[in-house]
FILUMMAR-103108 format. One record per residue (C-alpha): z, x, y; residue in one letter; residue number from 1. Coordinates in steps of 0.25 Angstrom, whole numbers, plus 5000, padded with zeros to 4 digits. Example, Ala and Ser with C-alpha at 12.3 -4.5 7.8 and 13.67 -1.06 7.14 Angstrom:
<atoms>
<atom pz="5031" px="5049" py="4982" aa="a" i="1"/>
<atom pz="5029" px="5055" py="4996" aa="s" i="2"/>
</atoms>
This chain:
<atoms>
<atom pz="4500" px="4989" py="4856" aa="m" i="1"/>
<atom pz="4486" px="4987" py="4861" aa="g" i="2"/>
<atom pz="4480" px="4989" py="4847" aa="q" i="3"/>
<atom pz="4491" px="4979" py="4841" aa="m" i="4"/>
<atom pz="4488" px="4969" py="4852" aa="r" i="5"/>
<atom pz="4473" px="4970" py="4849" aa="i" i="6"/>
<atom pz="4474" px="4969" py="4834" aa="t" i="7"/>
<atom pz="4485" px="4958" py="4835" aa="n" i="8"/>
<atom pz="4495" px="4967" py="4827" aa="r" i="9"/>
<atom pz="4510" px="4966" py="4829" aa="r" i="10"/>
<atom pz="4513" px="4979" py="4822" aa="l" i="11"/>
<atom pz="4507" px="4993" py="4820" aa="c" i="12"/>
<atom pz="4512" px="5007" py="4815" aa="y" i="13"/>
<atom pz="4510" px="5019" py="4823" aa="f" i="14"/>
<atom pz="4509" px="5031" py="4814" aa="v" i="15"/>
<atom pz="4509" px="5046" py="4818" aa="v" i="16"/>
<atom pz="4506" px="5055" py="4806" aa="y" i="17"/>
<atom pz="4506" px="5070" py="4806" aa="t" i="18"/>
<atom pz="4507" px="5079" py="4794" aa="p" i="19"/>
<atom pz="4522" px="5082" py="4797" aa="n" i="20"/>
<atom pz="4527" px="5067" py="4800" aa="w" i="21"/>
<atom pz="4523" px="5053" py="4802" aa="t" i="22"/>
<atom pz="4528" px="5042" py="4811" aa="s" i="23"/>
<atom pz="4526" px="5028" py="4809" aa="i" i="24"/>
<atom pz="4530" px="5018" py="4820" aa="q" i="25"/>
<atom pz="4529" px="5003" py="4819" aa="k" i="26"/>
<atom pz="4524" px="4997" py="4832" aa="i" i="27"/>
<atom pz="4526" px="4982" py="4835" aa="k" i="28"/>
<atom pz="4517" px="4975" py="4845" aa="y" i="29"/>
<atom pz="4524" px="4971" py="4858" aa="d" i="30"/>
<atom pz="4518" px="4959" py="4865" aa="e" i="31"/>
<atom pz="4527" px="4961" py="4877" aa="i" i="32"/>
<atom pz="4523" px="4976" py="4878" aa="f" i="33"/>
<atom pz="4509" px="4972" py="4877" aa="w" i="34"/>
<atom pz="4510" px="4961" py="4888" aa="n" i="35"/>
<atom pz="4519" px="4969" py="4898" aa="t" i="36"/>
<atom pz="4514" px="4983" py="4896" aa="k" i="37"/>
<atom pz="4500" px="4983" py="4891" aa="m" i="38"/>
<atom pz="4491" px="4971" py="4893" aa="a" i="39"/>
<atom pz="4490" px="4971" py="4908" aa="e" i="40"/>
<atom pz="4488" px="4986" py="4909" aa="k" i="41"/>
<atom pz="4477" px="4986" py="4899" aa="l" i="42"/>
<atom pz="4470" px="4974" py="4906" aa="k" i="43"/>
<atom pz="4471" px="4982" py="4919" aa="r" i="44"/>
<atom pz="4466" px="4995" py="4913" aa="f" i="45"/>
<atom pz="4454" px="4987" py="4906" aa="y" i="46"/>
<atom pz="4450" px="4980" py="4919" aa="m" i="47"/>
<atom pz="4452" px="4991" py="4929" aa="e" i="48"/>
<atom pz="4448" px="5003" py="4920" aa="c" i="49"/>
<atom pz="4440" px="5000" py="4908" aa="l" i="50"/>
<atom pz="4432" px="4988" py="4912" aa="l" i="51"/>
<atom pz="4426" px="4994" py="4925" aa="p" i="52"/>
<atom pz="4422" px="5006" py="4917" aa="e" i="53"/>
<atom pz="4415" px="4997" py="4907" aa="i" i="54"/>
<atom pz="4408" px="4989" py="4917" aa="v" i="55"/>
<atom pz="4404" px="5001" py="4926" aa="d" i="56"/>
<atom pz="4406" px="5014" py="4919" aa="p" i="57"/>
<atom pz="4408" px="5026" py="4929" aa="l" i="58"/>
<atom pz="4413" px="5037" py="4920" aa="y" i="59"/>
<atom pz="4401" px="5038" py="4911" aa="g" i="60"/>
<atom pz="4391" px="5040" py="4923" aa="k" i="61"/>
<atom pz="4396" px="5054" py="4928" aa="r" i="62"/>
<atom pz="4408" px="5057" py="4918" aa="f" i="63"/>
<atom pz="4417" px="5061" py="4929" aa="e" i="64"/>
<atom pz="4431" px="5058" py="4928" aa="i" i="65"/>
<atom pz="4431" px="5053" py="4942" aa="t" i="66"/>
<atom pz="4422" px="5041" py="4938" aa="d" i="67"/>
<atom pz="4433" px="5035" py="4930" aa="i" i="68"/>
<atom pz="4438" px="5022" py="4937" aa="r" i="69"/>
<atom pz="4453" px="5023" py="4939" aa="e" i="70"/>
<atom pz="4460" px="5010" py="4945" aa="p" i="71"/>
<atom pz="4471" px="5013" py="4955" aa="e" i="72"/>
<atom pz="4482" px="5009" py="4946" aa="y" i="73"/>
<atom pz="4478" px="5021" py="4937" aa="i" i="74"/>
<atom pz="4477" px="5031" py="4948" aa="k" i="75"/>
<atom pz="4490" px="5027" py="4954" aa="e" i="76"/>
<atom pz="4497" px="5029" py="4940" aa="a" i="77"/>
<atom pz="4490" px="5043" py="4939" aa="q" i="78"/>
<atom pz="4496" px="5046" py="4953" aa="r" i="79"/>
<atom pz="4510" px="5042" py="4949" aa="k" i="80"/>
<atom pz="4509" px="5050" py="4936" aa="k" i="81"/>
<atom pz="4505" px="5063" py="4942" aa="f" i="82"/>
<atom pz="4515" px="5062" py="4954" aa="k" i="83"/>
</atoms>
């Protein structure tokens, strides 16, 4: 959906090929799905995860996994996942 949104496409083909079989699915762009499920989550991820790291990178200084910024909503989702 993201690539279709960015490239202003309304249709794409998702192709999986192996030597034994091939699957082709026609995927239609869904504006409602984009607006209700994707847009706000992507904005939040950009503003709270990517942008702070672009402006003030922490991870590249020591290369410690603990240097990666994790907003509280991500930590909460991880806690729920592993309960």
